C-alpha positions, 0 to 999 in steps of 0.5 A: 176554724172551731166555733163557739159550740165546739169550745162548749162540747169540748169544755162540757159546758153550754155555749151561753158559759163560753160567751160569759167567759170570753166576755169577762163574766166575773161570776163564773166559777173559777174551776169552770173557767179554767176548762173553758179557757183550756178548750179555747187554747187547744182549738185556737178559737177566735171569738167573733168581734161581732159578737162580742160587740153585740153581748156586751153592748160595746162596739170597741170602735173609736173614731179619730178626726185630724185636720192637722194634715201631714204635719209631723206633730199631728201625724205622729199623734195620730200614730201614737194613740191609733197603737195605744188604742190597737193595744187596749183591743180597740179599732179606730176609724180615722177621718181627714179634714184638710188643714187649709180648707177652713172655709168648709171646716164646718161642713167637713167636721159634721160629715166626719162625724157623721160617718164615724156616728154612723159605724157605732164608735164609742168615743171620738178623738180630735187631733186638730189643734186650731181654733176653727176646728175646735169651734166647729165640733163644739157646735155639734152633738156628739152623743159620745164622749170627746177627747181632743189633742191639745186643745186650748183650756179656755174651749172648755173641752176633755183635753190631753196636751203637751206642754207647749208652753213649757217647751218654749220656755226651756228653749228660750232659757237655754239660749239665755243661759249661753248669754243670748239677749235678743232672742227673736221668734219665728212663730206658727200660725195664729190660728193655732193653739201650739202655736200661740202657747210656744209664742206665750212661753217665749214671751214669759221667759224674756219677762222673767229673765229681764231680757228685751221683748223681740220681734215675732216673725209669723210663718206657717210652720213650712221650711219655705216660710222659714227661708223666707223669714231668714233672709228677713232677719236684722243682721245683729240678731244672734239668737232665734227660736223657731216654733217648729224644726222644718221652720227652722231648717228653713231659717238654717238655709237662709242664714247660711246664705247670708254667710251668717254662721251657726252657732258661731254669729247665730244660735238657733233652736227648733221645735219638735225633734222631728227625726231629720233634726240630728242631721240639720247642718248643723245638727238643731237643737230643738225641743222633744215631744213624746207623742207616743206617750201622749197617744197613750194618755189620750187613750187612758183618757178615752177609757176613763170617760167610758168607765163608771165614775169620773175621770181625772183630768191628767197633767200636760206632758212634760217636753225636753230639750236636745242640745245640739250644734246649732246653739253656742254662746253669744258672740261677744 
């Protein structure tokens, strides 16, 4: 395998010049750069990542912390960011904190931060849309830039967001356009920012449209909780907006057992557009979020914080409504 000295000999330059070309020094003459590039191509030279980090004082390493478990949204955001970071030439080290271990979240967050800082990461991304994790990381002196996904604006952190509020408005307006007046909401855990924003968007839309405030039933993002709540819904309900798709799946199951036809008698809307949503019975109308785009936007924000100057905040990504067979006109 060729090394830096082989490239220098082939190009007729010093190994220091090869290092300057590899690390993007703008002061190398174009003709010299061309000779070095040709030698690198001919010899199939691959610069050492460690050597480049030493020369540039940058590790090209990022840390990623997730407390969202295997839920579709946090997991998809992790995948989207990891892909975007690798495309930008960064390596990502991942630490996870169990979402149901809130009593130990402070210690878990500290351990995760210490492990990542020990790997000389240049920045840390937090995908933990619950209040406990946000509060825990705010108490830690990171010494590196931090970017969060979907943190509340009130948290005072640099955050990249999907418009949860706007998505809930889309879902509620869709049901209202079909003639539904009593639109109940099956929400997520109150400690989650996403759940609070989706509930807030639903309430805001009801007020703006002049519809009566309806009941909120509190789930935990799972199909099992949606199923239990589905058996508690009043017989006269005609529309249900669920905080995520697995919850909607449980509601659909319960309504089917109760003989309440969807969408003939009850319309159901979910949130996230998980891959299986199109194959529910009936196929689920839901709010789609672009987690790949969110990952790219998180990476752009990280790069902005690492570059000289002030990074401009990016607007929240807008979701889209995907209409399928689980919604229809209100029965008269």
